[in-house]
C-alpha positions, 0 to 999 in steps of 0.5 A: 154237133161241134160249134166253132166261134164266129170271127171276122178276118181283119183286112187292113188298118183302122183309120187311127192306126193308119194315121199313127203310121203316117205320123211316124213316117212324117216324123222320120222324114223330118229327122232324116232329111236335114241330116241327108241334106247336110251330108250332101252339102258337106260332100259337095263342099269337099268335092269343090275343095278337092277340085280347087286343090287339083287346080293348084297342082295344075298351076304348079306344073305350069309354073315349073315349066315357066320359070316359076310364073303362074299363067298370065294372059298375053295383053297390053300393059298401059302402065308398068306399075300395074298388071292389067287387061287380064280379063280381055281374053274372056276372063278366067276362061282365057286360061283354058280356051281361045274360042269360047262358044258356050251355049252359043254358035261359032266357027273358024273358017278353013283359012283361019279367019273368023266364021259366023259367031252368035249367041252368048259367046265369050272370047273368040280371038283378037284383030291383032292375033286372029280368030281363036288366038291371043293378041300375040297370035298364039292360039294355044290356050295357056293351060292346055295339057295341064288338066285331065278334065275340064269338069274341074272348072265347075263347082257342084254347088254352083247353081247360077251365073250371069252373062255380061258380055264377051268378057267381064270388065271392071265396070260390069261388076254387079248382077244388075249389069248382066244381060242374062242368067245362066245355069253353069254346065261343066265344060267337056271341050274347050269350046264349052269353056266360058266364064258362065260355066266356070265357078272360080276366080283366078289371081293373076301375076303371082310366082311359085317362088317370090321373096317379096311375099312372106306367106304362100299366096292364094291362086284360085278359089270360089267366085261370086255371082258378080264380075270378080274383076280387079278391085270390083271382085267380091261385090266391090265391097269397101272392107275398110269403110264397111260400105259399098265400094265408092258408095255405089248402089245397089247395096249388095247387102240388101240387094243380094244377101251379101255378107261383108264378113265373108265376102260372099252372098246367099246365092254364091257357090257356098252361100254367104259362108265363104269360099275354098281357096288353094295357095301356091304351096298346094294347101287348100282350105275354106276361107270364111273371112273377106278375101279382099281384106284377107289376101290384100290388106296392108301392114298398116291395116293389120295393126288395127285389131278390128281389121286383122283376119289372117296371115294370107296377105301378099302385101306384108313385105311389099305393101304395093305387091297387089298392084302387080296382080289382078283378079279375073273371073 
């Protein structure tokens, strides 16, 4: 009688083998996840740069139709030496919409008078101009027809923004002044356009051809989470004295993780690394030096090697040129 050796069929891993497999998988995850995360962040930053460059093209088309002027919000100017009140149509949203509802509620009656408006809305018109209109009576947003999609207004890395009031003012600049926080949503219609759904700021008062400016000026770029209005933009930091603007509290460095060298804080679109900006010549780049200094330093400042950053300042020929521009958010 032929005999066959007895054997036991293996039905799975031993405990040691299973632990080895788990350890290998964990090691691979630890290696791959940072690389994938880095690739995703790079892709999102590139998309933001592409959007910023696209906005530069849209502004160029506008300037071609407007005697070289980039858009300026119709508003009263109390002092001819300065450009002011560019924030009174809902901030930067006023370029694209005159009836900014966002996640609130609002309507205009058939006769053109204001209907009911509630919630965290923005600019919905003026007493002088009427419902859904600038104070000159024009109800057509300045940039209507120049954008193929409004989604270009929201950076893919923008995770939080804040609602101050119907329009951010120079006195409402810090996060502590905000009424509530918001998660930015790419606008689909003009009604969706409101400052907390826009990830960028605009420098109003510039021209595509301007002999008083030596180098092509910046127009549009990444905002911060504060109200970027006038001199209070970029957390209102006094870059000359390297301290909070006017010595105000809270200190954005300790309170918000602000980086004075870049002008941005840890929760801004690209963290505290800097921001994407497009210039009047259509070039776009990531700027990692404080925009207040980079864009608006005077010739005297540039003579100081400690304050020298780049040749992007609009004040190199006319040291007062920045008096006729205003940052809006």
